[in-house]
C-alpha positions in Angstrom: 3.2 15.5 1.5 0.5 13.0 0.6 -2.1 14.7 -1.6 -5.5 13.2 -1.6 -7.4 15.0 -4.4 -8.1 11.8 -6.3 -8.4 8.3 -4.8 -8.6 5.1 -6.9 -10.3 2.3 -4.9 -10.0 -1.3 -6.2 -13.2 -3.2 -5.8 -12.9 -6.9 -5.7 -15.3 -8.7 -8.0 -17.8 -11.1 -6.5 -17.1 -10.2 -2.8 -19.4 -8.6 -0.3 -16.6 -7.5 2.0 -14.7 -4.6 0.5 -12.1 -3.2 2.9 -10.5 -1.1 0.2 -13.7 0.6 -0.7 -14.5 1.3 3.0 -11.1 2.8 3.6 -11.2 4.8 0.4 -14.6 6.3 1.4 -13.3 7.1 4.9 -10.3 9.0 3.4 -12.4 10.7 0.7 -14.7 12.1 3.4 -11.7 13.2 5.4 -10.1 15.1 2.5 -13.2 15.8 0.3 -11.5 13.8 -2.4 -12.7 12.7 -5.8 -13.2 8.9 -5.8 -13.0 6.4 -8.6 -14.1 2.8 -8.1 -12.4 0.3 -10.4 -13.0 -3.4 -11.0 -10.2 -5.1 -12.8 -11.5 -8.5 -13.8 -10.6 -11.6 -15.9 -12.1 -15.0 -16.5 -10.5 -17.4 -19.0 -13.9 -19.0 -19.5 -14.9 -15.9 -21.5 -11.9 -15.8 -23.7 -12.2 -16.3 -27.5 -12.2 -20.0 -28.5 -12.0 -21.3 -24.9 -15.7 -22.3 -24.7 -17.3 -19.9 -27.2 -16.6 -18.7 -30.6 -15.1 -15.1 -30.8 -18.4 -13.4 -31.5 -20.2 -15.2 -28.6 -17.2 -14.6 -26.3 -17.1 -10.9 -27.1 -20.9 -10.6 -26.4 -20.5 -12.4 -23.1 -17.6 -10.2 -22.1 -19.6 -7.1 -22.9 -22.5 -8.4 -20.9 -20.2 -9.3 -18.0 -18.7 -5.8 -18.1 -22.1 -4.2 -18.1 -23.1 -6.2 -15.0 -19.9 -5.1 -13.2 -20.5 -1.5 -14.1 -24.1 -1.8 -12.8 -22.7 -3.2 -9.6 -20.2 -0.3 -9.3 -23.0 2.2 -9.9 -25.0 0.5 -7.1 -22.0 1.0 -4.8 -21.4 4.6 -5.9 -24.9 6.0 -5.7 -25.2 6.1 -1.8 -21.8 7.8 -1.8 -22.9 10.4 -4.3 -26.0 10.9 -2.1 -23.6 11.8 0.7 -22.0 14.5 -1.4 -18.9 12.6 -2.7 -17.9 12.8 -6.4 -17.6 9.2 -7.5 -16.8 7.7 -11.0 -16.8 4.1 -11.9 -14.6 2.0 -14.3 -14.5 -1.6 -15.3 -11.4 -3.2 -16.9 -10.8 -6.6 -18.4 -7.5 -8.3 -18.8 -5.0 -11.0 -17.6 -3.4 -10.5 -15.2 -5.9 -8.0 -13.6 -3.2 -6.1 -11.8 -1.8 -4.9 -15.1 -5.2 -3.2 -15.8 -4.9 -1.5 -12.4 -1.4 -0.2 -13.4 -2.7 0.9 -16.8 -5.5 2.9 -15.1 -3.0 4.5 -12.7 -0.9 5.5 -15.7 -3.9 7.0 -17.4 -5.4 9.0 -14.4 -2.4 9.6 -12.1 -4.4 9.2 -8.8 -2.9 10.6 -5.7 -3.6 7.3 -3.8 -4.5 3.8 -4.8 -6.4 1.7 -2.2 -6.6 -2.1 -2.4 -7.7 -4.8 0.0 -5.1 -7.2 1.1 -5.5 -10.7 2.6 -3.1 -13.3 4.0 -0.9 -14.7 1.3 0.1 -18.4 1.3 3.8 -19.3 1.5 3.8 -20.4 -2.2 2.5 -17.0 -3.3 5.3 -15.3 -1.4 8.0 -17.6 -2.7 7.1 -17.1 -6.4 6.2 -13.5 -5.9 3.3 -13.8 -8.3 0.6 -12.4 -6.0 -1.2 -9.3 -7.2 -0.3 -7.3 -4.1 3.5 -7.9 -4.6 3.3 -6.7 -8.2 1.5 -3.5 -7.2 4.0 -2.9 -4.5 6.7 -3.1 -7.1 5.1 -1.4 -10.1 2.5 1.0 -8.8 3.9 4.5 -9.3 1.2 6.1 -7.0 1.2 5.7 -3.2 -0.5 2.3 -2.5 -2.6 1.8 0.6 -3.1 -1.9 1.3 -6.2 -2.1 3.6 -6.7 -4.9 6.1 -10.3 -4.1 6.9 -10.3 -2.3 10.3 -11.9 1.1 10.2 -9.6 3.9 11.5 -10.9 5.2 14.8 -11.1 8.8 15.8 -7.6 10.2 16.4 -5.8 7.2 14.7 -2.1 6.4 15.2 0.3 6.2 12.3 3.8 4.8 12.3 6.4 5.9 9.8 9.0 3.1 9.5 12.2 5.0 8.9 15.9 4.2 8.5 17.8 7.4 9.6 21.2 5.6 9.4 20.4 4.5 5.8 22.0 1.2 6.6 19.4 -0.6 4.5 20.1 1.3 1.2 17.1 3.6 1.5 17.6 6.9 -0.3 18.0 9.7 2.2 15.0 11.7 1.0 12.6 8.7 1.4 12.4 9.1 5.2 11.2 12.7 4.8 8.6 11.6 2.3 7.4 8.8 4.6 7.1 11.1 7.5 5.3 13.9 5.5 2.9 11.3 4.2 2.2 10.1 7.8 1.8 13.7 8.9 -0.7 14.3 6.1 -2.8 11.4 7.2 -2.7 12.6 10.7 -3.7 16.1 9.7 -6.8 15.0 7.9 -7.9 12.4 10.4 -6.9 14.1 13.7 -4.3 11.4 14.2 -0.8 11.2 15.7 2.4 10.2 14.1 5.2 8.0 15.6 8.5 7.1 14.1 10.0 3.6 14.3 13.5 2.4 13.3 14.9 -1.1 13.5 18.6 -0.9 14.3 19.1 -4.6 14.1 22.3 -5.6 12.3 22.7 -9.2 11.0 25.5 -11.2 12.6 28.6 -11.4 10.5 29.5 -14.8 11.9 26.0 -16.1 11.6 26.0 -16.7 15.4 25.8 -13.4 17.4 24.2 -10.2 16.3 26.4 -7.1 16.3 26.1 -4.7 19.2 24.0 -1.6 18.6 25.4 1.9 19.3 22.5 3.0 21.5 23.6 6.7 21.9 24.0 7.0 18.2 20.6 5.5 17.4 19.0 7.8 19.9 20.8 10.8 18.3 20.1 10.1 14.7 16.4 9.2 15.2 16.0 12.3 17.4 17.6 14.5 14.8 15.3 13.2 12.1 12.3 13.8 14.4 13.5 17.4 15.0 13.8 18.0 11.3 10.2 16.9 10.7 8.8 18.5 13.9 7.9 15.2 15.5 8.0 15.0 19.3 10.9 12.9 20.5 8.6 11.1 22.9 7.0 9.5 19.8 10.3 8.1 18.5 11.0 4.4 18.9 13.8 2.1 17.9 14.6 -1.5 18.5 17.7 -3.7 18.2 15.5 -6.5 17.0 14.8 -7.6 13.5 12.1 -5.4 11.9 10.0 -8.5 11.1 9.5 -8.9 14.9 9.9 -5.5 16.3 7.5 -3.5 14.0 4.5 -5.8 14.5 5.1 -5.5 18.3 5.2 -1.7 18.0 2.0 -1.7 16.0 0.2 -3.8 18.7 1.7 -1.7 21.5 0.5 1.6 20.0 -2.7 0.3 18.4 -1.6 1.8 15.1 -4.0 2.0 12.2 -1.4 2.2 9.5 2.3 1.8 8.9 3.9 4.0 6.3 6.8 2.1 4.6 9.2 2.7 1.7 9.6 0.4 -1.3 12.9 0.6 -3.0 13.4 -1.0 -6.4 15.9 -3.8 -6.4 17.4 -6.2 -9.0 15.3 -9.1 -10.2 17.6 -11.5 -8.4 17.2 -9.7 -5.1 13.4 -9.6 -5.5 13.3 -13.3 -6.3 15.3 -14.3 -3.3 14.2 -11.9 -0.5 11.8 -9.4 -1.9 11.8 -6.0 -0.1 10.8 -5.0 3.4 7.3 -3.9 2.5 6.6 -7.3 0.8 8.0 -9.3 3.7 6.0 -7.3 6.3 2.7 -7.3 4.6 1.4 -10.5 6.2 3.0 -9.8 9.6 1.2 -6.5 10.3 -2.4 -6.3 11.6 -2.6 -2.6 10.5 -3.0 -1.2 7.0 0.2 -0.6 5.1 0.9 2.5 3.0 3.7 1.9 0.5 5.7 4.9 -0.8 8.4 5.0 -3.5 11.2 7.5 -3.5 10.7 10.6 -5.8 13.9 10.0 -7.7 13.6 6.2 -7.8 10.0 5.6 -9.0 8.3 2.2 -9.0 9.8 -0.4 -11.4 8.6 0.2 -14.9 6.4 -2.5 -16.4 5.1 -2.3 -20.0 1.4 -2.4 -19.9 -0.5 -2.2 -23.2 
């Protein structure tokens, strides 16, 4: 189950459009959650010795931080007036995502919400983008918001793998579904299950045939275990990179709930994981969940 007692919203410095804040507020109102607004910022111009001596640089960083906190207070006050409990925090450091991870470690939020935008090919190849790093290292559930406000009675898709042919831990599917059900419960939404049964061709020429009765059976059994109506179960024999975006469009889904399984550094460098590869292909928000017994990769943040 996805608990939403404390939500950490990442506010992007210097931008008027804040999809993560908008989505975090919508969720906080659904669940009467405590909300924290965080700006994680860095500018090499304000580093010691870059353009200023250490004393000047420290004073300028302090002034910059005060301005960011003032901006966060301006964003927070209307929300407090609506009855939400809102705190604000400003962090400084390079890279900024490490400051987000540090705050997650300090406060253990039940959900982190961050805006996500299209990532150029180079960013995907070197896997240096902040979103990729949070997918790997954020121990809390991570909602990557695209900007669309969820409508009344939104649709959520839990992307599952009941055959576990893609190395997902068996318990992860249950966690993905329960998270989707939690979102549906607080928003009045509905939950669908999706599975890509595509198998890469062994010869490199023809894909392997899919056992359709088996796919129907295993997905239906998973739905029965989680009390999901079988009419809301969908599977495809196409690659997930094509099939899942098509399903999102067909159902008008507001969010896809996906698992992120830690892999070796070589695997991540070459292919990443499914959540990373799908991020730019989906028009919906993406909620990334890690298995209970295989937490997000550990990264030393000091």
